[in-house]
Backbone as CSV, one residue per row, in Angstrom:
resi,resn,N_x,N_y,N_z,CA_x,CA_y,CA_z,C_x,C_y,C_z
1,UNK,1.155,16.363,12.465,2.152,14.726,13.003,2.297,13.829,11.639
2,UNK,3.395,13.358,11.736,3.888,12.764,10.345,4.605,10.909,11.059
3,UNK,3.521,9.988,10.469,3.853,9.255,10.859,4.354,7.911,9.881
4,UNK,4.750,6.955,10.054,5.436,6.160,8.910,4.296,4.971,9.199
5,UNK,3.605,4.458,7.706,2.947,3.410,8.361,3.615,2.252,6.690
6,UNK,3.558,1.002,7.987,4.053,-0.240,7.215,3.478,-0.989,6.521
7,UNK,2.794,-1.113,5.129,1.784,-1.574,4.469,2.556,-2.963,3.746
8,UNK,2.314,-4.218,3.788,2.191,-5.302,3.087,0.998,-4.604,1.931
9,UNK,1.701,-5.245,0.198,0.972,-4.512,-0.762,1.286,-6.229,-1.786
10,UNK,0.465,-5.751,-2.880,1.008,-6.593,-4.530,0.514,-5.365,-5.442
11,UNK,1.941,-6.334,-6.506,1.386,-5.944,-7.560,1.419,-6.863,-8.914
12,UNK,0.693,-6.303,-9.877,0.399,-7.573,-10.773,0.184,-5.943,-12.543
13,UNK,-0.171,-7.251,-13.533,-0.596,-6.214,-14.946,-2.210,-7.459,-15.045
14,UNK,-2.723,-5.831,-15.177,-3.930,-6.576,-15.457,-3.774,-6.475,-17.220
15,UNK,-5.030,-7.596,-18.051,-5.051,-7.818,-19.116,-4.645,-6.830,-20.347
16,UNK,-4.587,-5.761,-20.028,-4.675,-4.528,-21.334,-3.093,-3.883,-20.499
17,UNK,-2.378,-4.646,-19.751,-0.874,-3.529,-19.842,-1.046,-3.042,-18.523
18,UNK,-1.858,-2.206,-17.196,-1.917,-1.494,-16.783,-1.176,-2.526,-15.421
19,UNK,-0.607,-1.447,-14.934,0.106,-1.263,-13.486,-1.458,-1.196,-12.454
20,UNK,-1.247,-2.947,-11.624,-2.162,-2.108,-10.363,-1.341,-2.400,-9.146
21,UNK,-0.713,-1.523,-8.416,-0.696,-1.837,-6.983,-2.035,-2.212,-5.534
22,UNK,-2.026,-3.094,-4.674,-2.931,-2.902,-3.929,-2.109,-3.036,-2.136
23,UNK,-3.328,-2.902,-1.186,-2.399,-2.652,0.153,-4.454,-2.535,0.761
24,UNK,-4.167,-3.445,2.097,-5.030,-2.682,3.246,-4.113,-2.537,3.779
25,UNK,-5.614,-0.628,3.920,-5.049,-0.192,5.274,-5.588,-0.272,6.632
26,UNK,-6.596,-1.260,6.386,-7.291,-2.042,7.927,-8.174,-2.746,7.028
27,UNK,-8.755,-3.983,8.102,-9.695,-5.072,6.927,-10.590,-4.984,6.268
28,UNK,-11.219,-3.728,6.256,-12.240,-2.638,5.704,-11.666,-1.846,4.655
29,UNK,-10.632,-1.050,4.537,-10.443,-0.109,3.716,-8.906,-0.861,2.522
30,UNK,-9.686,-0.837,1.411,-8.226,-1.542,0.446,-8.078,-0.022,-0.156
31,UNK,-6.750,0.374,-0.622,-6.738,0.897,-1.341,-5.661,0.279,-2.623
32,UNK,-5.637,0.849,-3.822,-5.592,1.570,-4.770,-4.666,2.157,-6.038
33,UNK,-3.363,1.930,-6.398,-2.789,2.755,-7.499,-2.596,1.984,-8.936
34,UNK,-2.692,2.796,-10.311,-1.979,2.198,-11.253,-1.245,3.419,-11.958
35,UNK,-0.780,2.406,-12.377,0.108,3.496,-13.744,0.796,2.471,-14.805
36,UNK,0.881,2.841,-15.523,1.836,2.011,-16.763,2.863,1.416,-16.832
37,UNK,3.790,1.865,-15.525,4.521,0.946,-15.082,4.707,0.140,-13.828
38,UNK,5.394,-1.113,-12.886,5.115,-1.101,-12.214,6.089,0.312,-10.502
39,UNK,6.884,0.727,-10.822,7.039,1.904,-9.847,5.862,2.787,-10.111
40,UNK,5.226,3.592,-11.453,4.063,4.348,-10.975,3.663,3.942,-10.845
41,UNK,2.809,2.410,-10.842,1.574,1.760,-9.578,1.663,1.977,-8.294
42,UNK,3.382,2.001,-7.422,3.574,2.171,-7.089,3.406,3.622,-6.073
43,UNK,4.086,4.876,-7.083,4.125,5.869,-6.661,2.114,6.618,-6.450
44,UNK,1.685,5.511,-7.476,0.266,6.300,-7.370,-0.712,5.143,-6.153
45,UNK,0.148,4.413,-5.975,-0.656,3.879,-4.484,-0.204,4.378,-3.059
46,UNK,1.161,5.332,-3.342,1.633,5.474,-2.125,0.240,7.051,-2.180
47,UNK,0.199,7.710,-2.740,-0.668,8.948,-3.178,-2.385,8.593,-2.857
48,UNK,-2.428,7.808,-2.715,-3.631,6.824,-2.327,-3.934,7.215,-1.532
49,UNK,-2.770,5.944,-0.677,-2.989,5.955,1.110,-3.308,7.182,1.829
50,UNK,-2.186,8.158,0.773,-1.934,9.597,1.913,-3.471,10.250,1.740
51,UNK,-4.233,10.098,1.047,-5.241,10.895,0.853,-6.036,9.808,1.293
52,UNK,-5.978,8.341,1.670,-7.118,7.207,2.734,-6.897,7.990,3.635
53,UNK,-5.490,8.560,4.413,-5.468,8.596,5.390,-5.585,9.909,5.653
54,UNK,-5.670,11.024,5.423,-5.998,12.517,5.356,-7.635,12.429,6.001
55,UNK,-8.356,11.311,5.293,-9.494,11.550,5.528,-9.967,10.457,6.348
56,UNK,-9.755,9.627,6.342,-10.277,8.512,7.669,-8.980,8.390,8.602
57,UNK,-7.570,9.138,8.249,-7.396,8.732,9.896,-5.837,7.538,9.784
58,UNK,-5.264,7.581,10.856,-3.802,6.224,10.903,-4.208,5.294,10.833
59,UNK,-4.858,4.284,10.952,-4.693,3.181,11.389,-3.879,2.706,12.922
60,UNK,-4.245,2.091,14.335,-3.438,1.306,15.096,-2.331,0.909,13.954
61,UNK,-1.083,0.517,14.574,-0.577,-0.901,14.250,0.352,-1.239,15.546
62,UNK,0.300,-2.563,14.945,1.115,-2.720,16.608,2.384,-3.917,15.544
63,UNK,3.333,-3.433,16.224,5.380,-3.547,15.970,5.799,-5.275,16.634
64,UNK,6.536,-5.903,15.966,6.718,-7.107,16.358,7.958,-7.089,15.842
65,UNK,9.096,-7.404,16.445,10.217,-7.951,15.972,10.387,-9.517,16.727
66,UNK,10.547,-10.163,15.082,10.175,-11.584,14.702,11.675,-11.949,14.349
67,UNK,12.208,-12.977,14.923,13.586,-13.196,13.723,13.159,-14.184,12.792
68,UNK,13.209,-14.019,11.679,13.000,-14.548,9.998,14.520,-15.653,9.850
69,UNK,14.076,-17.222,9.206,14.764,-17.319,8.903,15.503,-16.842,7.780
70,UNK,17.186,-16.842,7.085,17.968,-16.900,5.360,17.926,-17.637,5.224
71,UNK,16.979,-17.168,3.925,16.732,-18.128,2.842,17.510,-18.168,1.410
Protein backbone atom coordinates (compact mmCIF):
# COMPACT_ATOMS: atom_id res chain seq x y z
CA UNK A 1 0.00 0.00 0.00
CA UNK A 2 1.28 3.47 -0.83
CA UNK A 3 0.61 6.35 1.55
CA UNK A 4 1.72 9.98 1.76
CA UNK A 5 3.33 11.26 4.94
CA UNK A 6 3.45 15.00 5.59
CA UNK A 7 6.36 15.77 7.91
CA UNK A 8 7.76 19.09 9.04
CA UNK A 9 11.53 19.23 8.70
CA UNK A 10 14.50 21.48 9.29
CA UNK A 11 17.58 21.91 7.10
CA UNK A 12 20.90 23.48 7.97
CA UNK A 13 24.58 23.36 7.24
CA UNK A 14 27.02 22.12 9.86
CA UNK A 15 30.46 23.57 10.50
CA UNK A 16 32.17 21.42 7.85
CA UNK A 17 29.68 22.48 5.14
CA UNK A 18 27.61 19.29 5.08
CA UNK A 19 23.88 19.90 4.70
CA UNK A 20 21.70 18.09 7.26
CA UNK A 21 17.91 17.63 7.02
CA UNK A 22 15.97 16.32 10.02
CA UNK A 23 12.38 15.28 10.65
CA UNK A 24 10.45 13.62 13.48
CA UNK A 25 8.47 10.62 12.29
CA UNK A 26 7.01 10.16 15.80
CA UNK A 27 7.89 11.77 19.14
CA UNK A 28 10.40 8.91 19.63
CA UNK A 29 11.73 8.44 16.08
CA UNK A 30 13.89 11.12 14.49
CA UNK A 31 15.29 10.74 10.99
CA UNK A 32 18.10 12.66 9.32
CA UNK A 33 19.64 12.94 5.87
CA UNK A 34 22.95 14.39 4.74
CA UNK A 35 24.20 15.79 1.46
CA UNK A 36 26.62 18.14 -0.22
CA UNK A 37 23.68 20.43 -1.08
CA UNK A 38 20.38 21.37 0.55
CA UNK A 39 18.44 19.33 -2.02
CA UNK A 40 20.85 16.41 -1.58
CA UNK A 41 20.16 16.34 2.15
CA UNK A 42 16.39 16.36 1.48
CA UNK A 43 16.74 13.51 -1.04
CA UNK A 44 18.67 11.50 1.57
CA UNK A 45 16.06 12.37 4.22
CA UNK A 46 13.30 11.01 1.95
CA UNK A 47 15.30 7.79 1.50
CA UNK A 48 15.92 7.43 5.25
CA UNK A 49 12.24 8.04 6.05
CA UNK A 50 11.24 5.31 3.57
CA UNK A 51 13.69 2.90 5.26
CA UNK A 52 12.40 3.69 8.75
CA UNK A 53 8.77 3.30 7.65
CA UNK A 54 9.62 -0.05 6.02
CA UNK A 55 11.09 -1.21 9.37
CA UNK A 56 8.74 0.47 11.86
CA UNK A 57 5.55 1.12 9.92
CA UNK A 58 3.89 4.43 9.11
CA UNK A 59 2.66 6.52 12.04
CA UNK A 60 -0.99 7.39 12.44
CA UNK A 61 -1.79 10.88 11.24
CA UNK A 62 -4.45 13.38 12.10
CA UNK A 63 -5.34 15.72 9.23
CA UNK A 64 -6.72 19.12 10.15
CA UNK A 65 -7.80 21.88 7.76
CA UNK A 66 -7.03 25.33 9.14
CA UNK A 67 -7.31 28.87 7.85
CA UNK A 68 -3.88 30.48 7.63
CA UNK A 69 -3.61 34.26 7.35
CA UNK A 70 -1.78 35.70 4.34
CA UNK A 71 1.59 37.20 5.19
